[in-house]
C-alpha positions as CSV (number, residue, x, y, z in Angstrom):
1,X,-6.6,-3.5,16.4
2,X,-7.0,-7.4,16.5
3,X,-4.3,-10.2,17.6
4,X,-2.6,-12.4,15.3
5,X,-2.2,-16.0,16.6
6,X,0.5,-18.2,14.5
7,X,-0.5,-21.9,14.3
8,X,1.8,-24.5,12.8
9,X,0.2,-27.7,11.4
10,X,-2.1,-28.9,8.5
11,X,-4.8,-27.0,8.0
12,X,-8.4,-27.4,6.0
13,X,-11.3,-24.9,5.7
14,X,-14.4,-26.4,7.0
15,X,-16.7,-23.5,5.7
16,X,-16.3,-19.9,4.4
17,X,-15.4,-18.6,7.9
18,X,-13.7,-21.7,9.8
19,X,-10.3,-23.4,9.5
20,X,-9.4,-26.4,11.4
21,X,-5.8,-26.8,12.3
22,X,-4.2,-30.1,13.4
23,X,-1.1,-29.1,15.5
24,X,1.5,-31.0,17.5
25,X,-0.4,-29.8,20.7
26,X,-3.9,-31.2,19.1
27,X,-6.6,-29.8,17.0
28,X,-7.4,-25.9,16.9
29,X,-10.6,-24.6,15.3
30,X,-10.5,-20.9,14.1
31,X,-13.2,-18.8,13.0
32,X,-13.2,-15.2,11.8
33,X,-14.2,-12.9,9.1
34,X,-10.8,-12.8,7.6
35,X,-8.4,-15.8,8.1
36,X,-4.8,-15.5,6.6
37,X,-3.1,-18.8,5.7
38,X,0.6,-18.1,5.2
39,X,2.7,-21.3,3.7
40,X,5.9,-19.5,3.9
41,X,6.6,-20.0,0.1
42,X,8.0,-17.4,-2.3
43,X,6.5,-16.5,-5.6
44,X,8.6,-16.9,-8.6
45,X,8.1,-14.6,-11.8
46,X,8.9,-16.5,-14.9
47,X,11.4,-15.2,-17.4
48,X,8.7,-13.4,-19.9
49,X,9.8,-10.2,-21.6
50,X,8.4,-7.1,-20.1
51,X,6.7,-8.8,-16.8
52,X,9.4,-7.4,-14.3
53,X,8.5,-4.2,-15.7
54,X,4.5,-4.5,-15.9
55,X,2.2,-4.0,-13.1
56,X,1.7,-7.8,-12.3
57,X,1.4,-8.4,-8.7
58,X,2.8,-11.4,-6.8
59,X,1.1,-13.1,-3.6
60,X,3.7,-11.3,-1.6
61,X,2.8,-8.0,-2.9
62,X,-1.1,-8.8,-2.0
63,X,0.0,-9.7,1.4
64,X,1.8,-6.5,2.0
65,X,-1.1,-4.7,0.6
66,X,-3.5,-6.6,3.0
67,X,-1.1,-6.1,5.9
68,X,-0.7,-2.6,5.6
69,X,-4.6,-2.1,5.3
70,X,-5.1,-4.1,8.6
71,X,-2.4,-2.0,10.3
72,X,-4.0,1.4,9.1
73,X,-7.5,0.7,10.6
74,X,-6.3,1.4,14.1
């Protein structure tokens, strides 16, 4: 399994496989086939009748699906 590196700062995609992150310690350039950016926000489901019982997925659901797929690769 690959490694996870947590960077805190302002990030900008410079191409489809590259992110430049300006951190307190300096600029870091990250390249990879898959790059996950977690903003720390939480999804909000609006109060729409039937939404909570539907198969609507939030960004957290998608993240958990991706994380589960990564963990199962080894």
